[in-house]
C-alpha positions in Angstrom: 32.4 4.5 52.0 35.2 2.1 50.9 33.9 -0.5 53.5 30.4 -0.3 52.1 31.7 -0.8 48.6 33.6 -3.9 49.7 30.5 -5.3 51.4 28.4 -4.6 48.3 31.0 -6.4 46.1 30.9 -9.4 48.4 27.1 -9.6 48.3 27.0 -9.3 44.5 29.6 -12.2 44.3 27.5 -14.3 46.7 24.5 -13.9 44.4 26.5 -14.5 41.2 28.1 -17.6 42.7 24.9 -19.0 44.1 23.9 -22.1 42.1 20.4 -22.0 43.6 19.6 -18.5 42.2 16.7 -17.8 39.8 17.3 -16.5 36.3 18.5 -12.9 36.1 15.3 -11.6 34.4 13.1 -13.2 37.1 15.3 -11.8 39.8 15.0 -8.3 38.3 11.2 -8.6 37.9 10.7 -9.9 41.4 13.1 -7.3 43.0 11.2 -4.4 41.2 7.9 -6.0 42.3 9.1 -6.2 45.9 10.3 -2.6 45.7 6.8 -1.4 44.5 4.9 -3.6 47.0 7.1 -2.6 50.0 7.8 1.0 48.9 11.5 0.7 49.6 14.7 -0.3 47.8 14.7 -4.2 47.8 17.7 -4.7 50.1 15.8 -7.4 51.9 15.0 -9.2 48.6 18.7 -10.0 48.3 19.6 -10.0 52.0 17.0 -12.7 52.8 18.0 -14.8 49.8 14.6 -14.3 48.1 16.4 -14.6 44.7 16.8 -18.4 45.4 14.8 -20.9 43.3 13.0 -22.4 46.3 11.4 -19.1 47.4 8.1 -18.6 45.6 6.3 -16.3 48.1 8.8 -13.5 48.2 6.2 -10.9 49.1 5.4 -12.7 52.4 8.8 -11.5 53.8 9.0 -8.4 56.0 10.4 -5.1 54.6 12.7 -3.0 56.8 9.7 -0.6 57.4 7.6 -3.5 58.7 10.5 -4.7 60.9 10.9 -1.2 62.3 7.2 -0.9 62.9 7.3 -4.0 65.1 10.6 -3.5 66.9 10.1 0.2 67.6 6.4 -0.1 68.6 5.5 1.4 72.0 2.4 -0.7 72.0 4.5 -3.9 71.8 7.4 -2.8 73.9 7.6 -1.1 77.2 10.7 0.7 78.6 10.5 -1.0 82.1 10.7 -4.5 80.5 13.2 -3.5 77.9 15.5 -2.1 80.6 15.5 -5.6 82.3 16.2 -7.3 79.0 19.0 -5.0 77.7 21.0 -4.8 80.9 22.6 -8.3 81.4 23.4 -7.5 85.1 19.8 -6.5 85.9 18.6 -9.5 84.0 20.9 -11.9 85.9 19.9 -10.5 89.3 16.2 -10.5 88.4 16.1 -14.0 87.1 18.2 -15.4 89.9 15.9 -13.7 92.4 12.9 -15.5 90.8 14.7 -18.9 90.8 14.8 -19.1 87.1 17.5 -21.3 85.5 20.3 -18.9 84.3 24.1 -19.3 84.4 25.3 -18.4 87.9 26.6 -14.8 88.3 30.1 -15.2 89.7 31.1 -11.5 89.8 30.9 -8.4 87.7 32.7 -5.1 87.1 31.8 -1.5 86.3 34.9 -0.3 84.6 37.8 -1.0 87.0 35.4 -1.5 90.0 35.0 -5.2 90.6 32.4 -6.9 92.8 32.5 -10.4 94.1 30.0 -11.5 96.8 29.5 -7.9 97.8 33.2 -7.4 98.2 34.5 -4.4 96.1 38.0 -3.8 94.8 39.6 -1.5 92.3 41.7 -3.1 89.6 43.9 -0.9 87.5 46.2 -3.2 85.5 46.1 -6.4 83.6 48.5 -8.0 86.2 46.0 -7.3 88.9 43.2 -8.6 86.7 45.0 -11.9 86.3 45.3 -12.1 90.1 41.6 -11.4 90.4 40.6 -14.2 88.1 43.1 -16.6 89.7 41.3 -15.9 93.0 37.9 -16.5 91.4 39.0 -19.8 90.0 40.4 -20.9 93.4 37.3 -19.7 95.3 34.7 -21.3 92.9 36.6 -24.4 91.7 35.8 -23.3 88.2 38.3 -23.5 85.4 36.3 -21.4 82.8 34.3 -18.1 83.1 32.3 -16.3 80.5 32.7 -12.6 80.5 30.0 -10.5 78.8 29.6 -6.8 78.3 26.5 -5.7 80.2 24.8 -3.7 77.4 26.4 -5.0 74.2 24.5 -7.3 71.7 25.3 -9.9 69.1 28.3 -11.4 70.9 30.3 -8.2 71.1 32.3 -8.1 74.3 31.9 -11.8 75.0 35.0 -13.6 76.0 35.9 -17.0 77.4 38.4 -16.7 80.2 40.1 -20.0 81.2 42.4 -20.9 84.1 44.7 -22.8 81.7 45.3 -19.8 79.3 44.6 -16.9 81.7 47.6 -14.7 81.0 47.3 -15.0 77.3 43.5 -14.2 77.4 43.9 -11.2 79.7 46.6 -10.0 77.3 44.0 -10.0 74.5 40.9 -9.0 76.3 42.0 -7.3 79.6 41.9 -3.7 78.3 38.3 -4.2 77.1 37.2 -5.7 80.4 38.9 -3.0 82.5 37.3 -0.2 80.4 33.8 -1.6 80.1 31.0 -2.9 82.3 30.8 -6.7 82.3 29.3 -9.7 84.0 31.3 -12.9 84.8 29.2 -16.1 84.6 29.7 -19.8 84.9 30.1 -21.7 81.6 27.1 -23.8 80.7 27.8 -27.5 80.5 26.1 -28.2 77.2 24.1 -31.4 76.6 26.1 -34.2 74.9 23.7 -34.4 71.9 24.3 -30.7 71.2 28.1 -31.0 71.7 27.9 -33.7 69.1 27.0 -31.1 66.5 29.5 -28.5 67.8 31.1 -28.4 71.2 33.2 -25.2 71.2 30.3 -22.8 71.7 27.0 -22.8 73.5 24.6 -23.3 70.6 21.4 -21.5 71.6 17.8 -21.8 70.4 16.1 -18.5 69.6 12.4 -18.5 70.5 10.2 -15.6 69.5 7.3 -15.0 71.8 4.2 -12.9 71.4 1.5 -11.8 73.9 -1.7 -11.3 71.8 -4.5 -8.9 72.3 -6.3 -11.4 74.6 -3.2 -11.6 76.8 -2.4 -15.2 75.6 1.3 -16.2 75.2 2.4 -17.7 71.9 5.7 -19.1 70.7 5.9 -17.8 67.2 8.8 -19.8 65.9 12.2 -21.2 66.7 15.6 -21.6 65.2 19.0 -22.8 66.5 22.4 -21.0 66.1 25.7 -22.8 65.8 29.3 -21.7 66.0 32.0 -23.1 63.7 35.7 -23.2 63.1 36.6 -23.1 66.8 34.6 -20.0 67.6 33.3 -19.9 71.3 30.2 -17.9 70.3 27.3 -19.0 68.1 26.2 -15.5 67.1 25.3 -15.0 63.4 26.8 -11.5 63.6 30.1 -13.2 64.2 29.9 -15.6 61.2 27.9 -18.4 62.8 24.9 -19.8 61.1 21.3 -20.8 62.0 19.0 -23.7 61.3 15.2 -23.6 61.5 13.5 -25.8 64.1 10.3 -27.8 63.5 8.4 -26.6 66.6 5.9 -29.5 66.6 8.5 -32.2 66.7 11.5 -30.4 68.2 13.9 -31.4 65.4 16.2 -29.4 63.1 15.1 -28.5 59.6 17.2 -29.5 56.6 19.3 -26.5 55.7 21.3 -23.8 57.4 21.5 -20.0 56.7 24.3 -17.5 57.1 24.4 -13.7 56.8 25.4 -12.7 53.3 28.4 -10.7 54.5 29.9 -14.0 55.8 29.3 -15.8 52.5 25.6 -16.6 52.7 26.4 -20.3 52.7 23.7 -23.0 52.9 24.6 -26.4 54.3 22.9 -29.6 55.2 25.4 -30.7 57.8 27.8 -29.0 60.2 31.1 -28.2 58.4 33.2 -29.2 61.4 31.6 -32.4 62.5 29.6 -33.6 59.5 26.4 -34.0 61.6 23.3 -33.9 59.4 20.8 -31.3 60.4 17.5 -32.7 59.0 15.5 -34.4 61.7 18.1 -34.0 64.4 16.3 -34.3 67.7 16.9 -31.4 70.2 16.9 -32.7 73.8 14.6 -31.1 76.3 12.9 -29.2 73.5 9.4 -29.3 75.1 10.9 -28.2 78.4 12.6 -25.3 76.6 9.2 -24.3 75.2 7.6 -24.4 78.7 10.5 -22.4 80.1 10.1 -19.7 77.5 6.4 -19.3 78.3 7.3 -19.0 82.0 9.9 -16.4 81.1 7.2 -14.2 79.5 5.2 -14.2 82.7 8.1 -12.6 84.5 8.9 -10.1 81.7 5.7 -9.5 79.8 7.0 -7.5 76.9 4.7 -8.4 74.0 7.4 -9.5 71.6 10.7 -11.0 72.8 13.5 -13.1 71.3 14.7 -15.6 74.0 18.0 -17.4 73.8 17.9 -20.8 75.4 20.7 -23.2 75.8 20.3 -27.0 76.4 22.4 -28.0 79.3 23.0 -31.6 80.5 20.0 -31.5 82.8 17.6 -29.2 80.9 17.2 -25.8 79.3 18.9 -22.7 80.7 18.0 -19.0 79.9 20.9 -17.1 78.3 19.1 -13.8 77.6 16.0 -12.1 76.2 15.8 -9.4 73.6 13.1 -6.9 73.1 14.8 -5.6 70.0 15.1 -9.1 68.5 16.3 -9.4 65.0 13.5 -10.5 62.7 15.8 -11.5 59.8 16.5 -15.1 61.1 12.8 -15.8 61.9 11.7 -14.4 58.6 14.1 -16.5 56.6 13.7 -19.8 58.6 9.9 -19.5 58.7 9.7 -18.9 55.0 8.1 -15.4 55.2 6.6 -14.2 58.5 3.6 -12.5 56.8 2.2 -16.0 56.2 2.3 -16.7 59.9 -1.3 -16.6 61.2 -0.5 -14.1 64.0 1.7 -11.6 62.1 -1.3 -9.6 60.6 -2.5 -9.0 64.1 1.1 -8.2 65.3 1.4 -5.5 62.6 -2.0 -4.1 63.5 -1.2 -4.1 67.2 2.2 -2.4 66.4 
């Protein structure tokens, strides 16, 4: 309860300190209207920044009921596809089997059972875990490995393990790795033009795809996520931020968005590097679009959020999400209900 009150206080302060907010009477009028229209308390009116002056069409944004209708729909989502998407180990095996571009799976562990090239060993201490990773670095010639919890989402259980700081990192993350199920993948060598914006995390593009009632594949929209402040993950649920992508031209839009609980900041340039977002060309963007459509042919769930990184030689698939968050797409698109396909999506749901 105390934590909820602290979060509520933070969100109220974000609104009060927002120089771009509408007048209080207009905010109250619109919030009540949103409440009546959507038949629910207007959390999303505030959480999606619909109180800002530049938002005129606030009723075009999804309510939580509409989001649940889409994400929980058995017509749009099938268990057999969701199981491939939600299990990072199954996803890595399946995509590698089909020669799709994904980060190489170096090894994995199921609790303290570790598997490397079909060789199994039990590891029961941080010291033995350090020795295990030392061997991996020596065998592969790698100096960095990404460890990801197999079933977690939003960046939870994601750690960068490096040869240089191995003992320190296992001191921090070793207990988690030993008591959870994780994959260990190669680190993506990000394209220089993306590193120029922010080099400490792999900054992924989220593409939302939809298979319509005629079995045609559509890319609904795209936005790009960035880390900041030295963070090695770009996830918005870890304080990162996101910027809309102009799908026709493959360039970034003008302003970023951040979850309200992390301050709700809106920027026109990256805070660490000063790189301006507006019009910034994303390398290999068309190739990324083509790859995403190919992904859907292998996992034909009807709505999926795909995370694609831009490596030095082209796009690489990080993961797909059947339970994709619709908050980022709704905000960056400017209200998904004005998208020409969303009426059909809600009907199909």
